[in-house]
C-alpha positions as MATLAB code, in Angstrom:
seq = 'XXXXXXXXXXXXXXXXXXXXXXXXXXXXXXXXXXXXXXXXXXXXXXXXXXXXXXXXXXXXXXXXXXXXXXXXXXXXXXXXXXXXXXXXXXXXXXXXXXXXXXXXXXXXXXXXXXXXXXXXXXXXXXXXXXXXXXXXXXXXXXXXXXXXXXXXXXXXXXXXXXXXXXXXXXXXXXXXXXX';
ca = [
     -20.182  -20.679   11.710;
     -20.819  -17.628    9.554;
     -22.048  -14.523   11.333;
     -25.251  -13.404    9.662;
     -25.332   -9.580    9.807;
     -29.074   -9.352    9.208;
     -29.745  -11.755   12.095;
     -27.523   -9.766   14.449;
     -29.151   -6.503   13.387;
     -32.554   -7.984   14.213;
     -31.323   -9.162   17.615;
     -29.766   -5.762   18.274;
     -33.127   -4.117   17.713;
     -34.858   -6.548   20.067;
     -32.159   -6.069   22.726;
     -32.475   -2.324   22.680;
     -28.695   -1.893   22.450;
     -26.049   -2.103   19.777;
     -25.427   -5.778   19.022;
     -22.754   -4.742   16.549;
     -20.136   -4.835   19.308;
     -21.064   -8.442   20.059;
     -20.965   -9.348   16.382;
     -17.546   -7.731   15.923;
     -16.138   -9.415   19.035;
     -17.362  -12.795   17.785;
     -15.771  -12.142   14.393;
     -12.454  -11.339   16.092;
     -12.710  -14.400   18.320;
     -13.499  -16.607   15.330;
     -10.038  -15.856   13.937;
      -8.376  -16.395   17.343;
     -10.618  -17.922   20.043;
      -7.691  -17.992   22.473;
      -7.972  -14.192   22.907;
      -9.143  -14.397   26.496;
      -8.862  -10.612   26.903;
     -11.400  -10.062   24.128;
     -13.707  -12.743   25.463;
     -13.608  -11.186   28.949;
     -14.692   -7.877   27.424;
     -17.474   -9.567   25.440;
     -19.217  -11.808   27.908;
     -20.757   -9.118   30.144;
     -22.636   -7.985   27.010;
     -24.162  -11.462   26.866;
     -25.079  -11.963   30.497;
     -24.735   -9.946   33.658;
     -26.737   -8.955   36.709;
     -28.761  -12.200   36.506;
     -29.917  -11.348   32.962;
     -29.185  -13.038   29.648;
     -29.482  -10.943   26.489;
     -31.063  -12.201   23.263;
     -27.641  -11.919   21.644;
     -26.345  -14.574   24.053;
     -28.733  -17.172   22.626;
     -27.482  -16.477   19.122;
     -23.856  -16.371   20.301;
     -24.011  -19.701   22.172;
     -23.197  -21.936   19.157;
     -20.182  -19.733   18.385;
     -18.977  -19.855   21.993;
     -19.198  -23.652   21.971;
     -17.266  -23.788   18.687;
     -14.575  -21.539   20.203;
     -14.401  -23.757   23.308;
     -13.849  -26.752   21.045;
     -10.942  -25.003   19.288;
      -8.895  -23.853   22.281;
      -6.864  -26.021   24.672;
      -8.853  -27.829   27.356;
      -7.871  -25.448   30.133;
      -8.795  -22.396   28.059;
     -12.209  -23.856   27.215;
     -13.295  -23.525   30.851;
     -14.008  -19.795   30.537;
     -16.269  -20.354   27.562;
     -18.092  -23.203   29.331;
     -18.511  -21.233   32.542;
     -19.981  -18.249   30.689;
     -22.274  -20.554   28.720;
     -23.396  -21.895   32.097;
     -24.130  -18.365   33.315;
     -26.089  -17.701   30.134;
     -28.148  -20.867   30.687;
     -28.621  -20.096   34.387;
     -30.229  -16.728   33.736;
     -31.900  -17.569   30.426;
     -35.375  -16.265   29.844;
     -37.592  -16.980   26.874;
     -35.325  -18.039   24.025;
     -36.557  -16.652   20.674;
     -38.221  -19.475   18.719;
     -36.018  -19.127   15.658;
     -32.835  -19.375   17.748;
     -33.985  -22.090   20.152;
     -32.873  -25.181   18.150;
     -29.310  -23.889   17.670;
     -29.149  -22.671   21.280;
     -30.389  -25.991   22.686;
     -27.956  -27.915   20.470;
     -25.092  -25.707   21.646;
     -25.952  -26.347   25.288;
     -25.988  -30.098   24.615;
     -22.475  -29.901   23.182;
     -21.411  -27.652   26.066;
     -22.734  -30.187   28.587;
     -20.688  -32.978   27.010;
     -17.558  -30.789   27.065;
     -18.136  -29.650   30.644;
     -18.578  -33.225   31.857;
     -15.402  -34.185   30.047;
     -13.501  -31.255   31.619;
     -14.538  -32.424   35.086;
     -12.379  -35.551   34.689;
      -9.108  -33.626   34.772;
     -10.200  -30.059   35.377;
      -9.439  -27.614   38.121;
     -10.115  -28.043   41.808;
     -10.193  -24.317   42.581;
     -13.188  -21.969   42.183;
     -13.389  -22.936   38.500;
     -14.629  -26.364   39.627;
     -17.589  -24.755   41.389;
     -18.444  -22.681   38.311;
     -18.028  -25.698   36.021;
     -20.362  -27.705   38.272;
     -22.803  -24.781   38.137;
     -22.607  -24.854   34.340;
     -23.370  -28.583   34.290;
     -26.373  -27.993   36.559;
     -27.630  -25.192   34.278;
     -27.169  -27.298   31.143;
     -29.223  -30.041   32.848;
     -32.009  -27.572   33.641;
     -31.240  -27.118   37.357;
     -30.855  -23.364   37.150;
     -31.715  -23.020   40.849;
     -28.747  -25.204   41.795;
     -26.556  -23.490   39.204;
     -27.397  -20.083   40.676;
     -26.678  -21.288   44.196;
     -23.297  -22.723   43.172;
     -22.341  -19.660   41.162;
     -23.248  -17.381   44.059;
     -21.963  -19.624   46.825;
     -19.544  -17.016   48.110;
     -22.448  -14.625   48.722;
     -25.008  -17.103   50.055;
     -23.983  -17.357   53.673;
     -24.361  -14.027   55.396;
     -24.103  -13.110   59.062;
     -27.360  -12.165   60.745;
     -27.287   -8.397   61.330;
     -28.731   -8.868   64.842;
     -26.733  -11.736   66.321;
     -23.868  -12.351   63.891;
     -24.786  -16.017   63.338;
     -24.166  -17.175   59.754;
     -27.460  -18.072   58.089;
     -28.330  -19.621   54.733;
     -30.045  -17.493   52.168;
     -33.465  -18.326   50.809;
     -31.846  -19.303   47.499;
     -29.855  -22.107   49.098;
     -32.821  -23.186   51.218;
     -34.983  -23.509   48.081;
     -32.392  -25.769   46.443;
     -32.235  -27.967   49.543;
     -36.028  -28.197   49.785;
     -36.334  -29.103   46.102;
     -33.656  -31.783   46.443;
     -35.459  -33.284   49.469;
     -38.817  -33.195   47.682;
     -37.357  -34.976   44.640;
     -35.427  -37.609   46.613;
     -36.941  -41.095   46.650;
     -38.364  -42.004   50.051;
];
């Protein structure tokens, strides 16, 4: 996929920060998508603190293409970050939406495939969260991604309680279950 400089400049203006760093990181990754160190530096520019930047929507097709090029185990990081992007997505710009939606469809197929022989450590939880996000269950995706922070001890009695986020997922699941 060619990186359109004019498009990135427009996104940079809308983001209110320099999208040039994202563009340059994607260019570097396009020549060697296995550069996990570079990808780990890039992805917080795309999504962090429960926020997805406009640049992430434009970057999604590239991230999927990179995930398709690297070995199966290496593709997990790309898929997990795509899941985080989808989990915290806001209003996708109209002109980017078709490519973004198509990328998430391809990412869903890859993530489901990776579940067949993928990890059983914490990456499994994040991959399941990505699948939930790609399917539109961003509430479940957020709960899975934040599972380690969901159960907190009550400050008064020390009893472990569920957060409201997890309770909302459970209530939605019960409401949608056939009687």
